[in-house]
C-alpha positions in Angstrom: 182.2 88.4 39.9 186.0 86.8 40.0 189.2 88.6 41.1 191.6 88.1 38.0 194.2 87.3 40.8 192.8 84.5 42.0 190.6 82.7 39.3 187.2 82.0 40.5 187.0 83.8 44.1 183.7 86.2 44.3 184.4 89.8 45.1 183.9 89.4 49.0 185.9 86.8 49.0 188.8 88.8 48.1 188.4 91.5 50.2 187.6 88.8 53.1 191.3 87.3 52.3 193.2 90.4 52.6 191.2 93.0 54.6 189.5 96.1 53.7 190.2 96.9 49.9 189.1 100.2 48.4 187.3 100.4 45.2 189.9 103.1 42.5 187.3 102.3 39.8 186.2 100.7 36.5 188.9 99.9 33.5 189.1 98.2 30.7 191.2 94.6 31.5 194.2 95.5 29.5 194.5 99.0 31.0 194.4 97.8 34.2 196.6 94.6 33.7 199.4 97.5 32.8 198.4 99.4 35.9 198.5 96.5 38.2 202.1 95.3 36.2 203.6 98.8 37.0 202.5 98.9 40.9 203.7 95.5 41.7 207.0 96.8 40.1 206.7 99.3 43.3 205.6 96.9 45.8 201.8 97.2 45.1 199.5 95.0 44.7 196.4 95.9 43.4 193.1 93.1 43.3 191.3 93.0 39.7 187.7 91.8 39.8 185.7 90.5 37.2 181.7 90.5 36.9 181.1 88.1 33.6 177.8 89.5 33.6 179.0 92.7 32.7 180.3 91.9 29.1 177.8 89.5 27.5 178.5 90.3 24.0 181.5 88.8 21.6 182.5 92.4 20.5 182.7 94.1 24.2 185.6 94.9 26.1 186.1 93.4 29.6 186.0 95.6 32.0 186.8 95.0 36.1 187.2 96.9 39.5 190.4 98.0 40.2 190.9 97.4 44.2 193.8 99.0 46.1 194.4 98.6 49.9 194.3 101.9 52.2 197.9 102.0 53.4 198.4 102.0 49.4 196.4 104.5 48.5 199.8 107.5 48.6 201.5 105.4 45.8 199.0 104.4 43.9 197.8 108.4 43.7 201.5 109.2 43.2 202.0 106.6 40.7 198.7 108.1 38.7 199.8 111.4 39.2 203.3 110.4 36.9 201.6 108.7 34.6 199.0 112.2 34.0 201.8 114.3 33.9 203.6 112.4 31.2 200.5 112.6 29.2 200.2 115.9 29.4 203.2 116.8 29.4 204.2 119.9 26.7 201.0 120.1 26.0 199.0 123.5 26.8 195.9 124.9 27.0 194.5 128.5 25.6 191.5 129.3 28.0 190.3 132.2 25.3 190.5 129.0 22.8 187.8 127.0 25.1 185.3 129.8 24.9 185.2 129.7 21.0 181.9 129.1 19.7 181.2 128.5 16.1 178.7 130.7 14.7 177.7 130.2 11.4 176.2 133.5 11.1 179.6 134.7 11.1 181.8 135.3 8.8 184.5 133.9 10.1 185.2 131.4 13.0 188.4 130.8 15.2 188.9 126.7 15.6 188.7 125.8 19.6 191.3 122.7 19.1 194.0 124.7 17.1 193.6 128.7 17.4 192.9 128.9 13.6 190.7 131.2 11.5 188.6 130.0 8.9 185.6 130.6 6.7 182.2 129.7 8.1 181.5 128.5 4.7 183.8 125.8 6.0 182.0 123.1 8.6 185.7 121.9 9.4 188.7 123.3 10.6 190.9 123.4 7.4 194.4 122.9 9.7 193.2 120.5 12.2 189.9 119.0 11.2 187.8 119.4 13.9 184.3 119.4 12.6 181.0 121.4 13.5 177.7 121.3 13.0 
């Protein structure tokens, strides 16, 4: 394993170097670097630890383990909450649509994604394109 910040150190070297770290999770390298950069602007240091054995083909996307110091967890949480709010801003969920089931035995169906009512002779919503089998 290597720390993406410190060339060829092992994960244990990274942890011993700066004290106790908390694993936040795994992420694709590009997403982890974006998160790392954004949090560095707020004074929070993340450590990205790569396991070269996890990506052994030319087509796989490298992933890293993302670590933060315990004292930085409130700032990390606040940043991620803000990112999630931006991502979902303006979106609404209709709980009734979530309960819709495509039944080919019925004459019509209601799309659980967009709410459009359509004939069950179609296997795709004519409005949003959601496919039904």
